[in-house]
mmCIF file of the N, C-alpha and C atoms, coordinates in Angstrom:
data_MODEL
# 
_entry.id   MODEL 
# 
loop_
_atom_site.group_PDB 
_atom_site.id 
_atom_site.type_symbol 
_atom_site.label_atom_id 
_atom_site.label_alt_id 
_atom_site.label_comp_id 
_atom_site.label_asym_id 
_atom_site.label_entity_id 
_atom_site.label_seq_id 
_atom_site.pdbx_PDB_ins_code 
_atom_site.Cartn_x 
_atom_site.Cartn_y 
_atom_site.Cartn_z 
_atom_site.occupancy 
_atom_site.B_iso_or_equiv 
_atom_site.pdbx_formal_charge 
_atom_site.auth_seq_id 
_atom_site.auth_comp_id 
_atom_site.auth_asym_id 
_atom_site.auth_atom_id 
_atom_site.pdbx_PDB_model_num 
ATOM 1   N N  . UNK A 1 1  ? 43.427 166.796 259.965 1.00 0.00 ? 1  UNK A N  1 
ATOM 2   C CA . UNK A 1 1  ? 42.991 165.433 260.231 1.00 0.00 ? 1  UNK A CA 1 
ATOM 3   C C  . UNK A 1 1  ? 43.747 164.435 259.326 1.00 0.00 ? 1  UNK A C  1 
ATOM 4   N N  . UNK A 1 2  ? 44.245 163.360 259.948 1.00 0.00 ? 2  UNK A N  1 
ATOM 5   C CA . UNK A 1 2  ? 45.053 162.374 259.177 1.00 0.00 ? 2  UNK A CA 1 
ATOM 6   C C  . UNK A 1 2  ? 44.105 161.471 258.410 1.00 0.00 ? 2  UNK A C  1 
ATOM 7   N N  . UNK A 1 3  ? 44.572 161.061 257.242 1.00 0.00 ? 3  UNK A N  1 
ATOM 8   C CA . UNK A 1 3  ? 43.844 160.099 256.439 1.00 0.00 ? 3  UNK A CA 1 
ATOM 9   C C  . UNK A 1 3  ? 44.584 158.791 256.430 1.00 0.00 ? 3  UNK A C  1 
ATOM 10  N N  . UNK A 1 4  ? 43.895 157.789 255.866 1.00 0.00 ? 4  UNK A N  1 
ATOM 11  C CA . UNK A 1 4  ? 44.549 156.443 255.806 1.00 0.00 ? 4  UNK A CA 1 
ATOM 12  C C  . UNK A 1 4  ? 45.773 156.503 254.962 1.00 0.00 ? 4  UNK A C  1 
ATOM 13  N N  . UNK A 1 5  ? 45.888 157.385 254.015 1.00 0.00 ? 5  UNK A N  1 
ATOM 14  C CA . UNK A 1 5  ? 47.043 157.475 253.156 1.00 0.00 ? 5  UNK A CA 1 
ATOM 15  C C  . UNK A 1 5  ? 48.242 158.126 253.870 1.00 0.00 ? 5  UNK A C  1 
ATOM 16  N N  . UNK A 1 6  ? 47.995 158.747 255.026 1.00 0.00 ? 6  UNK A N  1 
ATOM 17  C CA . UNK A 1 6  ? 49.078 159.350 255.781 1.00 0.00 ? 6  UNK A CA 1 
ATOM 18  C C  . UNK A 1 6  ? 49.851 158.325 256.554 1.00 0.00 ? 6  UNK A C  1 
ATOM 19  N N  . UNK A 1 7  ? 49.307 157.109 256.694 1.00 0.00 ? 7  UNK A N  1 
ATOM 20  C CA . UNK A 1 7  ? 49.956 156.005 257.428 1.00 0.00 ? 7  UNK A CA 1 
ATOM 21  C C  . UNK A 1 7  ? 50.777 155.142 256.453 1.00 0.00 ? 7  UNK A C  1 
ATOM 22  N N  . UNK A 1 8  ? 52.065 155.130 256.513 1.00 0.00 ? 8  UNK A N  1 
ATOM 23  C CA . UNK A 1 8  ? 52.876 154.313 255.533 1.00 0.00 ? 8  UNK A CA 1 
ATOM 24  C C  . UNK A 1 8  ? 52.531 152.859 255.561 1.00 0.00 ? 8  UNK A C  1 
ATOM 25  N N  . UNK A 1 9  ? 52.133 152.312 256.714 1.00 0.00 ? 9  UNK A N  1 
ATOM 26  C CA . UNK A 1 9  ? 51.740 150.931 256.764 1.00 0.00 ? 9  UNK A CA 1 
ATOM 27  C C  . UNK A 1 9  ? 50.463 150.666 255.935 1.00 0.00 ? 9  UNK A C  1 
ATOM 28  N N  . UNK A 1 10 ? 49.519 151.613 255.938 1.00 0.00 ? 10 UNK A N  1 
ATOM 29  C CA . UNK A 1 10 ? 48.322 151.457 255.127 1.00 0.00 ? 10 UNK A CA 1 
ATOM 30  C C  . UNK A 1 10 ? 48.676 151.514 253.627 1.00 0.00 ? 10 UNK A C  1 
ATOM 31  N N  . UNK A 1 11 ? 49.570 152.498 253.304 1.00 0.00 ? 11 UNK A N  1 
ATOM 32  C CA . UNK A 1 11 ? 49.973 152.612 251.914 1.00 0.00 ? 11 UNK A CA 1 
ATOM 33  C C  . UNK A 1 11 ? 50.623 151.325 251.419 1.00 0.00 ? 11 UNK A C  1 
ATOM 34  N N  . UNK A 1 12 ? 51.501 150.733 252.273 1.00 0.00 ? 12 UNK A N  1 
ATOM 35  C CA . UNK A 1 12 ? 52.162 149.561 251.875 1.00 0.00 ? 12 UNK A CA 1 
ATOM 36  C C  . UNK A 1 12 ? 51.168 148.405 251.624 1.00 0.00 ? 12 UNK A C  1 
ATOM 37  N N  . UNK A 1 13 ? 50.234 148.232 252.487 1.00 0.00 ? 13 UNK A N  1 
ATOM 38  C CA . UNK A 1 13 ? 49.298 147.092 252.302 1.00 0.00 ? 13 UNK A CA 1 
ATOM 39  C C  . UNK A 1 13 ? 48.263 147.375 251.187 1.00 0.00 ? 13 UNK A C  1 
ATOM 40  N N  . UNK A 1 14 ? 47.878 148.630 251.012 1.00 0.00 ? 14 UNK A N  1 
ATOM 41  C CA . UNK A 1 14 ? 47.022 148.967 249.888 1.00 0.00 ? 14 UNK A CA 1 
ATOM 42  C C  . UNK A 1 14 ? 47.726 148.674 248.539 1.00 0.00 ? 14 UNK A C  1 
ATOM 43  N N  . UNK A 1 15 ? 49.024 149.006 248.498 1.00 0.00 ? 15 UNK A N  1 
ATOM 44  C CA . UNK A 1 15 ? 49.804 148.716 247.337 1.00 0.00 ? 15 UNK A CA 1 
ATOM 45  C C  . UNK A 1 15 ? 49.945 147.217 247.093 1.00 0.00 ? 15 UNK A C  1 
ATOM 46  N N  . UNK A 1 16 ? 50.117 146.473 248.135 1.00 0.00 ? 16 UNK A N  1 
ATOM 47  C CA . UNK A 1 16 ? 50.203 145.047 248.009 1.00 0.00 ? 16 UNK A CA 1 
ATOM 48  C C  . UNK A 1 16 ? 48.874 144.412 247.532 1.00 0.00 ? 16 UNK A C  1 
ATOM 49  N N  . UNK A 1 17 ? 47.771 144.889 248.017 1.00 0.00 ? 17 UNK A N  1 
ATOM 50  C CA . UNK A 1 17 ? 46.440 144.426 247.603 1.00 0.00 ? 17 UNK A CA 1 
ATOM 51  C C  . UNK A 1 17 ? 46.188 144.792 246.155 1.00 0.00 ? 17 UNK A C  1 
ATOM 52  N N  . UNK A 1 18 ? 46.544 146.010 245.773 1.00 0.00 ? 18 UNK A N  1 
ATOM 53  C CA . UNK A 1 18 ? 46.398 146.406 244.390 1.00 0.00 ? 18 UNK A CA 1 
ATOM 54  C C  . UNK A 1 18 ? 47.232 145.527 243.424 1.00 0.00 ? 18 UNK A C  1 
ATOM 55  N N  . UNK A 1 19 ? 48.494 145.350 243.808 1.00 0.00 ? 19 UNK A N  1 
ATOM 56  C CA . UNK A 1 19 ? 49.393 144.518 242.965 1.00 0.00 ? 19 UNK A CA 1 
ATOM 57  C C  . UNK A 1 19 ? 48.942 143.035 242.960 1.00 0.00 ? 19 UNK A C  1 
ATOM 58  N N  . UNK A 1 20 ? 48.378 142.556 244.048 1.00 0.00 ? 20 UNK A N  1 
ATOM 59  C CA . UNK A 1 20 ? 47.901 141.158 244.071 1.00 0.00 ? 20 UNK A CA 1 
ATOM 60  C C  . UNK A 1 20 ? 46.756 141.034 243.070 1.00 0.00 ? 20 UNK A C  1 
ATOM 61  N N  . UNK A 1 21 ? 45.803 141.956 243.150 1.00 0.00 ? 21 UNK A N  1 
ATOM 62  C CA . UNK A 1 21 ? 44.642 141.870 242.263 1.00 0.00 ? 21 UNK A CA 1 
ATOM 63  C C  . UNK A 1 21 ? 45.064 142.071 240.819 1.00 0.00 ? 21 UNK A C  1 
ATOM 64  N N  . UNK A 1 22 ? 45.896 143.062 240.530 1.00 0.00 ? 22 UNK A N  1 
ATOM 65  C CA . UNK A 1 22 ? 46.360 143.262 239.161 1.00 0.00 ? 22 UNK A CA 1 
ATOM 66  C C  . UNK A 1 22 ? 47.090 142.001 238.635 1.00 0.00 ? 22 UNK A C  1 
ATOM 67  N N  . UNK A 1 23 ? 47.893 141.426 239.488 1.00 0.00 ? 23 UNK A N  1 
ATOM 68  C CA . UNK A 1 23 ? 48.629 140.224 239.026 1.00 0.00 ? 23 UNK A CA 1 
ATOM 69  C C  . UNK A 1 23 ? 47.742 139.086 238.769 1.00 0.00 ? 23 UNK A C  1 
ATOM 70  N N  . UNK A 1 24 ? 46.749 138.874 239.581 1.00 0.00 ? 24 UNK A N  1 
ATOM 71  C CA . UNK A 1 24 ? 45.766 137.790 239.351 1.00 0.00 ? 24 UNK A CA 1 
ATOM 72  C C  . UNK A 1 24 ? 44.959 138.018 238.074 1.00 0.00 ? 24 UNK A C  1 
ATOM 73  N N  . UNK A 1 25 ? 44.559 139.239 237.802 1.00 0.00 ? 25 UNK A N  1 
ATOM 74  C CA . UNK A 1 25 ? 43.875 139.542 236.575 1.00 0.00 ? 25 UNK A CA 1 
ATOM 75  C C  . UNK A 1 25 ? 44.755 139.250 235.334 1.00 0.00 ? 25 UNK A C  1 
ATOM 76  N N  . UNK A 1 26 ? 45.981 139.651 235.469 1.00 0.00 ? 26 UNK A N  1 
ATOM 77  C CA . UNK A 1 26 ? 46.919 139.425 234.336 1.00 0.00 ? 26 UNK A CA 1 
ATOM 78  C C  . UNK A 1 26 ? 47.160 137.929 234.153 1.00 0.00 ? 26 UNK A C  1 
ATOM 79  N N  . UNK A 1 27 ? 47.389 137.236 235.285 1.00 0.00 ? 27 UNK A N  1 
ATOM 80  C CA . UNK A 1 27 ? 47.646 135.765 235.203 1.00 0.00 ? 27 UNK A CA 1 
ATOM 81  C C  . UNK A 1 27 ? 46.442 135.020 234.582 1.00 0.00 ? 27 UNK A C  1 
ATOM 82  N N  . UNK A 1 28 ? 45.233 135.455 234.906 1.00 0.00 ? 28 UNK A N  1 
ATOM 83  C CA . UNK A 1 28 ? 44.055 134.849 234.352 1.00 0.00 ? 28 UNK A CA 1 
ATOM 84  C C  . UNK A 1 28 ? 43.652 135.356 233.007 1.00 0.00 ? 28 UNK A C  1 
ATOM 85  N N  . UNK A 1 29 ? 44.327 136.400 232.523 1.00 0.00 ? 29 UNK A N  1 
ATOM 86  C CA . UNK A 1 29 ? 43.981 137.014 231.229 1.00 0.00 ? 29 UNK A CA 1 
ATOM 87  C C  . UNK A 1 29 ? 42.663 137.776 231.276 1.00 0.00 ? 29 UNK A C  1 
ATOM 88  N N  . UNK A 1 30 ? 42.281 138.337 232.367 1.00 0.00 ? 30 UNK A N  1 
ATOM 89  C CA . UNK A 1 30 ? 40.973 138.998 232.519 1.00 0.00 ? 30 UNK A CA 1 
ATOM 90  C C  . UNK A 1 30 ? 41.161 140.500 232.450 1.00 0.00 ? 30 UNK A C  1 
ATOM 91  N N  . UNK A 1 31 ? 40.391 141.118 231.518 1.00 0.00 ? 31 UNK A N  1 
ATOM 92  C CA . UNK A 1 31 ? 40.424 142.597 231.416 1.00 0.00 ? 31 UNK A CA 1 
ATOM 93  C C  . UNK A 1 31 ? 39.455 143.189 232.445 1.00 0.00 ? 31 UNK A C  1 
ATOM 94  N N  . UNK A 1 32 ? 39.549 144.505 232.605 1.00 0.00 ? 32 UNK A N  1 
ATOM 95  C CA . UNK A 1 32 ? 38.589 145.201 233.506 1.00 0.00 ? 32 UNK A CA 1 
ATOM 96  C C  . UNK A 1 32 ? 37.128 145.028 232.924 1.00 0.00 ? 32 UNK A C  1 
ATOM 97  N N  . UNK A 1 33 ? 36.964 145.093 231.632 1.00 0.00 ? 33 UNK A N  1 
ATOM 98  C CA . UNK A 1 33 ? 35.645 144.902 231.050 1.00 0.00 ? 33 UNK A CA 1 
ATOM 99  C C  . UNK A 1 33 ? 35.132 143.521 231.364 1.00 0.00 ? 33 UNK A C  1 
ATOM 100 N N  . UNK A 1 34 ? 35.993 142.491 231.239 1.00 0.00 ? 34 UNK A N  1 
ATOM 101 C CA . UNK A 1 34 ? 35.548 141.126 231.594 1.00 0.00 ? 34 UNK A CA 1 
ATOM 102 C C  . UNK A 1 34 ? 35.288 140.988 233.078 1.00 0.00 ? 34 UNK A C  1 
ATOM 103 N N  . UNK A 1 35 ? 36.062 141.649 233.914 1.00 0.00 ? 35 UNK A N  1 
ATOM 104 C CA . UNK A 1 35 ? 35.841 141.583 235.319 1.00 0.00 ? 35 UNK A CA 1 
ATOM 105 C C  . UNK A 1 35 ? 34.497 142.277 235.645 1.00 0.00 ? 35 UNK A C  1 
ATOM 106 N N  . UNK A 1 36 ? 34.162 143.332 234.997 1.00 0.00 ? 36 UNK A N  1 
ATOM 107 C CA . UNK A 1 36 ? 32.860 143.983 235.229 1.00 0.00 ? 36 UNK A CA 1 
ATOM 108 C C  . UNK A 1 36 ? 31.724 143.006 234.912 1.00 0.00 ? 36 UNK A C  1 
ATOM 109 N N  . UNK A 1 37 ? 31.875 142.233 233.787 1.00 0.00 ? 37 UNK A N  1 
ATOM 110 C CA . UNK A 1 37 ? 30.838 141.317 233.385 1.00 0.00 ? 37 UNK A CA 1 
ATOM 111 C C  . UNK A 1 37 ? 30.708 140.174 234.458 1.00 0.00 ? 37 UNK A C  1 
ATOM 112 N N  . UNK A 1 38 ? 31.875 139.658 234.908 1.00 0.00 ? 38 UNK A N  1 
ATOM 113 C CA . UNK A 1 38 ? 31.853 138.602 235.908 1.00 0.00 ? 38 UNK A CA 1 
ATOM 114 C C  . UNK A 1 38 ? 31.270 139.080 237.201 1.00 0.00 ? 38 UNK A C  1 
ATOM 115 N N  . UNK A 1 39 ? 31.599 140.251 237.619 1.00 0.00 ? 39 UNK A N  1 
ATOM 116 C CA . UNK A 1 39 ? 31.050 140.819 238.865 1.00 0.00 ? 39 UNK A CA 1 
ATOM 117 C C  . UNK A 1 39 ? 29.542 141.050 238.675 1.00 0.00 ? 39 UNK A C  1 
ATOM 118 N N  . UNK A 1 40 ? 29.085 141.524 237.510 1.00 0.00 ? 40 UNK A N  1 
ATOM 119 C CA . UNK A 1 40 ? 27.649 141.706 237.303 1.00 0.00 ? 40 UNK A CA 1 
ATOM 120 C C  . UNK A 1 40 ? 26.895 140.385 237.438 1.00 0.00 ? 40 UNK A C  1 
ATOM 121 N N  . UNK A 1 41 ? 27.521 139.283 237.024 1.00 0.00 ? 41 UNK A N  1 
ATOM 122 C CA . UNK A 1 41 ? 26.858 138.005 237.123 1.00 0.00 ? 41 UNK A CA 1 
ATOM 123 C C  . UNK A 1 41 ? 26.676 137.648 238.606 1.00 0.00 ? 41 UNK A C  1 
ATOM 124 N N  . UNK A 1 42 ? 27.453 138.243 239.452 1.00 0.00 ? 42 UNK A N  1 
ATOM 125 C CA . UNK A 1 42 ? 27.364 138.068 240.897 1.00 0.00 ? 42 UNK A CA 1 
ATOM 126 C C  . UNK A 1 42 ? 26.497 139.149 241.613 1.00 0.00 ? 42 UNK A C  1 
ATOM 127 N N  . UNK A 1 43 ? 25.834 139.949 240.722 1.00 0.00 ? 43 UNK A N  1 
ATOM 128 C CA . UNK A 1 43 ? 24.966 141.095 241.137 1.00 0.00 ? 43 UNK A CA 1 
ATOM 129 C C  . UNK A 1 43 ? 25.814 142.148 241.836 1.00 0.00 ? 43 UNK A C  1 
ATOM 130 N N  . UNK A 1 44 ? 27.029 142.318 241.384 1.00 0.00 ? 44 UNK A N  1 
ATOM 131 C CA . UNK A 1 44 ? 27.874 143.432 241.817 1.00 0.00 ? 44 UNK A CA 1 
ATOM 132 C C  . UNK A 1 44 ? 28.131 144.307 240.598 1.00 0.00 ? 44 UNK A C  1 
ATOM 133 N N  . UNK A 1 45 ? 27.649 145.493 240.586 1.00 0.00 ? 45 UNK A N  1 
ATOM 134 C CA . UNK A 1 45 ? 27.609 146.319 239.396 1.00 0.00 ? 45 UNK A CA 1 
ATOM 135 C C  . UNK A 1 45 ? 28.704 147.421 239.449 1.00 0.00 ? 45 UNK A C  1 
ATOM 136 N N  . UNK A 1 46 ? 29.744 147.218 238.670 1.00 0.00 ? 46 UNK A N  1 
ATOM 137 C CA . UNK A 1 46 ? 30.839 148.179 238.515 1.00 0.00 ? 46 UNK A CA 1 
ATOM 138 C C  . UNK A 1 46 ? 31.078 148.393 237.040 1.00 0.00 ? 46 UNK A C  1 
ATOM 139 N N  . UNK A 1 47 ? 31.361 149.608 236.602 1.00 0.00 ? 47 UNK A N  1 
ATOM 140 C CA . UNK A 1 47 ? 31.752 149.843 235.224 1.00 0.00 ? 47 UNK A CA 1 
ATOM 141 C C  . UNK A 1 47 ? 33.230 149.536 235.080 1.00 0.00 ? 47 UNK A C  1 
ATOM 142 N N  . UNK A 1 48 ? 33.648 149.297 233.829 1.00 0.00 ? 48 UNK A N  1 
ATOM 143 C CA . UNK A 1 48 ? 35.046 149.134 233.511 1.00 0.00 ? 48 UNK A CA 1 
ATOM 144 C C  . UNK A 1 48 ? 35.876 150.268 234.019 1.00 0.00 ? 48 UNK A C  1 
ATOM 145 N N  . UNK A 1 49 ? 35.395 151.501 233.753 1.00 0.00 ? 49 UNK A N  1 
ATOM 146 C CA . UNK A 1 49 ? 36.123 152.688 234.190 1.00 0.00 ? 49 UNK A CA 1 
ATOM 147 C C  . UNK A 1 49 ? 36.260 152.801 235.717 1.00 0.00 ? 49 UNK A C  1 
ATOM 148 N N  . UNK A 1 50 ? 35.163 152.459 236.383 1.00 0.00 ? 50 UNK A N  1 
ATOM 149 C CA . UNK A 1 50 ? 35.162 152.455 237.839 1.00 0.00 ? 50 UNK A CA 1 
ATOM 150 C C  . UNK A 1 50 ? 36.159 151.452 238.393 1.00 0.00 ? 50 UNK A C  1 
ATOM 151 N N  . UNK A 1 51 ? 36.164 150.252 237.813 1.00 0.00 ? 51 UNK A N  1 
ATOM 152 C CA . UNK A 1 51 ? 37.133 149.238 238.242 1.00 0.00 ? 51 UNK A CA 1 
ATOM 153 C C  . UNK A 1 51 ? 38.545 149.696 237.987 1.00 0.00 ? 51 UNK A C  1 
ATOM 154 N N  . UNK A 1 52 ? 38.818 150.288 236.859 1.00 0.00 ? 52 UNK A N  1 
ATOM 155 C CA . UNK A 1 52 ? 40.147 150.799 236.576 1.00 0.00 ? 52 UNK A CA 1 
ATOM 156 C C  . UNK A 1 52 ? 40.551 151.832 237.675 1.00 0.00 ? 52 UNK A C  1 
ATOM 157 N N  . UNK A 1 53 ? 39.681 152.773 237.979 1.00 0.00 ? 53 UNK A N  1 
ATOM 158 C CA . UNK A 1 53 ? 39.989 153.789 238.970 1.00 0.00 ? 53 UNK A CA 1 
ATOM 159 C C  . UNK A 1 53 ? 40.155 153.176 240.370 1.00 0.00 ? 53 UNK A C  1 
ATOM 160 N N  . UNK A 1 54 ? 39.253 152.332 240.726 1.00 0.00 ? 54 UNK A N  1 
ATOM 161 C CA . UNK A 1 54 ? 39.269 151.743 242.104 1.00 0.00 ? 54 UNK A CA 1 
ATOM 162 C C  . UNK A 1 54 ? 40.552 150.911 242.266 1.00 0.00 ? 54 UNK A C  1 
ATOM 163 N N  . UNK A 1 55 ? 40.847 150.087 241.311 1.00 0.00 ? 55 UNK A N  1 
ATOM 164 C CA . UNK A 1 55 ? 42.035 149.218 241.428 1.00 0.00 ? 55 UNK A CA 1 
ATOM 165 C C  . UNK A 1 55 ? 43.332 149.998 241.386 1.00 0.00 ? 55 UNK A C  1 
ATOM 166 N N  . UNK A 1 56 ? 43.404 151.035 240.474 1.00 0.00 ? 56 UNK A N  1 
ATOM 167 C CA . UNK A 1 56 ? 44.533 151.921 240.404 1.00 0.00 ? 56 UNK A CA 1 
ATOM 168 C C  . UNK A 1 56 ? 44.857 152.633 241.722 1.00 0.00 ? 56 UNK A C  1 
ATOM 169 N N  . UNK A 1 57 ? 43.797 153.127 242.380 1.00 0.00 ? 57 UNK A N  1 
ATOM 170 C CA . UNK A 1 57 ? 43.936 153.782 243.698 1.00 0.00 ? 57 UNK A CA 1 
ATOM 171 C C  . UNK A 1 57 ? 44.404 152.801 244.754 1.00 0.00 ? 57 UNK A C  1 
ATOM 172 N N  . UNK A 1 58 ? 43.901 151.604 244.742 1.00 0.00 ? 58 UNK A N  1 
ATOM 173 C CA . UNK A 1 58 ? 44.300 150.588 245.687 1.00 0.00 ? 58 UNK A CA 1 
ATOM 174 C C  . UNK A 1 58 ? 43.607 150.677 247.032 1.00 0.00 ? 58 UNK A C  1 
ATOM 175 N N  . UNK A 1 59 ? 42.723 151.642 247.247 1.00 0.00 ? 59 UNK A N  1 
ATOM 176 C CA . UNK A 1 59 ? 42.081 151.794 248.548 1.00 0.00 ? 59 UNK A CA 1 
ATOM 177 C C  . UNK A 1 59 ? 40.708 151.071 248.646 1.00 0.00 ? 59 UNK A C  1 
ATOM 178 N N  . UNK A 1 60 ? 40.626 149.872 248.086 1.00 0.00 ? 60 UNK A N  1 
ATOM 179 C CA . UNK A 1 60 ? 39.368 149.134 248.131 1.00 0.00 ? 60 UNK A CA 1 
ATOM 180 C C  . UNK A 1 60 ? 39.321 148.193 249.336 1.00 0.00 ? 60 UNK A C  1 
ATOM 181 N N  . UNK A 1 61 ? 38.117 147.739 249.616 1.00 0.00 ? 61 UNK A N  1 
ATOM 182 C CA . UNK A 1 61 ? 37.880 146.940 250.833 1.00 0.00 ? 61 UNK A CA 1 
ATOM 183 C C  . UNK A 1 61 ? 38.345 145.489 250.617 1.00 0.00 ? 61 UNK A C  1 
ATOM 184 N N  . UNK A 1 62 ? 38.537 144.795 251.653 1.00 0.00 ? 62 UNK A N  1 
ATOM 185 C CA . UNK A 1 62 ? 38.858 143.313 251.606 1.00 0.00 ? 62 UNK A CA 1 
ATOM 186 C C  . UNK A 1 62 ? 37.733 142.620 250.936 1.00 0.00 ? 62 UNK A C  1 
ATOM 187 N N  . UNK A 1 63 ? 36.477 142.998 251.203 1.00 0.00 ? 63 UNK A N  1 
ATOM 188 C CA . UNK A 1 63 ? 35.359 142.345 250.558 1.00 0.00 ? 63 UNK A CA 1 
ATOM 189 C C  . UNK A 1 63 ? 35.414 142.486 249.032 1.00 0.00 ? 63 UNK A C  1 
ATOM 190 N N  . UNK A 1 64 ? 35.724 143.671 248.554 1.00 0.00 ? 64 UNK A N  1 
ATOM 191 C CA . UNK A 1 64 ? 35.845 143.914 247.127 1.00 0.00 ? 64 UNK A CA 1 
ATOM 192 C C  . UNK A 1 64 ? 36.966 143.007 246.485 1.00 0.00 ? 64 UNK A C  1 
ATOM 193 N N  . UNK A 1 65 ? 38.115 142.938 247.195 1.00 0.00 ? 65 UNK A N  1 
ATOM 194 C CA . UNK A 1 65 ? 39.196 142.070 246.768 1.00 0.00 ? 65 UNK A CA 1 
ATOM 195 C C  . UNK A 1 65 ? 38.728 140.620 246.631 1.00 0.00 ? 65 UNK A C  1 
ATOM 196 N N  . UNK A 1 66 ? 38.053 140.135 247.629 1.00 0.00 ? 66 UNK A N  1 
ATOM 197 C CA . UNK A 1 66 ? 37.538 138.701 247.621 1.00 0.00 ? 66 UNK A CA 1 
ATOM 198 C C  . UNK A 1 66 ? 36.508 138.517 246.546 1.00 0.00 ? 66 UNK A C  1 
ATOM 199 N N  . UNK A 1 67 ? 35.668 139.502 246.330 1.00 0.00 ? 67 UNK A N  1 
ATOM 200 C CA . UNK A 1 67 ? 34.643 139.415 245.299 1.00 0.00 ? 67 UNK A CA 1 
ATOM 201 C C  . UNK A 1 67 ? 35.327 139.275 243.894 1.00 0.00 ? 67 UNK A C  1 
ATOM 202 N N  . UNK A 1 68 ? 36.323 140.159 243.684 1.00 0.00 ? 68 UNK A N  1 
ATOM 203 C CA . UNK A 1 68 ? 37.048 140.082 242.380 1.00 0.00 ? 68 UNK A CA 1 
ATOM 204 C C  . UNK A 1 68 ? 37.749 138.762 242.202 1.00 0.00 ? 68 UNK A C  1 
ATOM 205 N N  . UNK A 1 69 ? 38.470 138.293 243.272 1.00 0.00 ? 69 UNK A N  1 
ATOM 206 C CA . UNK A 1 69 ? 39.150 136.994 243.138 1.00 0.00 ? 69 UNK A CA 1 
ATOM 207 C C  . UNK A 1 69 ? 38.220 135.839 242.912 1.00 0.00 ? 69 UNK A C  1 
ATOM 208 N N  . UNK A 1 70 ? 37.064 135.916 243.569 1.00 0.00 ? 70 UNK A N  1 
ATOM 209 C CA . UNK A 1 70 ? 36.037 134.905 243.348 1.00 0.00 ? 70 UNK A CA 1 
ATOM 210 C C  . UNK A 1 70 ? 35.498 134.949 241.909 1.00 0.00 ? 70 UNK A C  1 
ATOM 211 N N  . UNK A 1 71 ? 35.232 136.154 241.431 1.00 0.00 ? 71 UNK A N  1 
ATOM 212 C CA . UNK A 1 71 ? 34.713 136.332 240.087 1.00 0.00 ? 71 UNK A CA 1 
ATOM 213 C C  . UNK A 1 71 ? 35.671 135.755 238.997 1.00 0.00 ? 71 UNK A C  1 
ATOM 214 N N  . UNK A 1 72 ? 36.979 135.880 239.211 1.00 0.00 ? 72 UNK A N  1 
ATOM 215 C CA . UNK A 1 72 ? 37.853 135.410 238.170 1.00 0.00 ? 72 UNK A CA 1 
ATOM 216 C C  . UNK A 1 72 ? 38.349 133.995 238.437 1.00 0.00 ? 72 UNK A C  1 
ATOM 217 N N  . UNK A 1 73 ? 37.835 133.378 239.483 1.00 0.00 ? 73 UNK A N  1 
ATOM 218 C CA . UNK A 1 73 ? 38.151 131.968 239.782 1.00 0.00 ? 73 UNK A CA 1 
ATOM 219 C C  . UNK A 1 73 ? 39.484 131.716 240.417 1.00 0.00 ? 73 UNK A C  1 
ATOM 220 N N  . UNK A 1 74 ? 40.010 132.680 241.098 1.00 0.00 ? 74 UNK A N  1 
ATOM 221 C CA . UNK A 1 74 ? 41.249 132.503 241.803 1.00 0.00 ? 74 UNK A CA 1 
ATOM 222 C C  . UNK A 1 74 ? 41.041 131.669 243.102 1.00 0.00 ? 74 UNK A C  1 
ATOM 223 N N  . UNK A 1 75 ? 41.758 130.518 243.185 1.00 0.00 ? 75 UNK A N  1 
ATOM 224 C CA . UNK A 1 75 ? 41.551 129.679 244.332 1.00 0.00 ? 75 UNK A CA 1 
ATOM 225 C C  . UNK A 1 75 ? 42.815 129.667 245.236 1.00 0.00 ? 75 UNK A C  1 
ATOM 226 N N  . UNK A 1 76 ? 43.964 129.985 244.705 1.00 0.00 ? 76 UNK A N  1 
ATOM 227 C CA . UNK A 1 76 ? 45.232 129.976 245.476 1.00 0.00 ? 76 UNK A CA 1 
ATOM 228 C C  . UNK A 1 76 ? 45.970 131.284 245.265 1.00 0.00 ? 76 UNK A C  1 
ATOM 229 N N  . UNK A 1 77 ? 46.444 131.778 246.370 1.00 0.00 ? 77 UNK A N  1 
ATOM 230 C CA . UNK A 1 77 ? 47.221 133.051 246.288 1.00 0.00 ? 77 UNK A CA 1 
ATOM 231 C C  . UNK A 1 77 ? 48.571 132.815 246.990 1.00 0.00 ? 77 UNK A C  1 
ATOM 232 N N  . UNK A 1 78 ? 49.530 133.509 246.449 1.00 0.00 ? 78 UNK A N  1 
ATOM 233 C CA . UNK A 1 78 ? 50.894 133.468 247.100 1.00 0.00 ? 78 UNK A CA 1 
ATOM 234 C C  . UNK A 1 78 ? 51.164 134.835 247.600 1.00 0.00 ? 78 UNK A C  1 
ATOM 235 N N  . UNK A 1 79 ? 51.175 135.003 248.903 1.00 0.00 ? 79 UNK A N  1 
ATOM 236 C CA . UNK A 1 79 ? 51.432 136.300 249.586 1.00 0.00 ? 79 UNK A CA 1 
ATOM 237 C C  . UNK A 1 79 ? 52.889 136.364 249.896 1.00 0.00 ? 79 UNK A C  1 
ATOM 238 N N  . UNK A 1 80 ? 53.493 137.490 249.603 1.00 0.00 ? 80 UNK A N  1 
ATOM 239 C CA . UNK A 1 80 ? 54.921 137.665 249.950 1.00 0.00 ? 80 UNK A CA 1 
ATOM 240 C C  . UNK A 1 80 ? 55.070 138.820 250.934 1.00 0.00 ? 80 UNK A C  1 
# 
């Protein structure tokens, strides 16, 4: 049975999403621990370790991406 990781298009976009989120975190100077606190304030409970694993894998949902971007105050994104 094929998985989403078997599709090179999925891998490409998951990598782009991961890099986008990592870049925004770096640009804003937000650590995973700080992101966990900001998400908790939105009633989204993730540990620092869980965030590290989830973001490193890159297979997170669009909703999670938007929640993180909202939590760190990102208003504008540049997609390439």
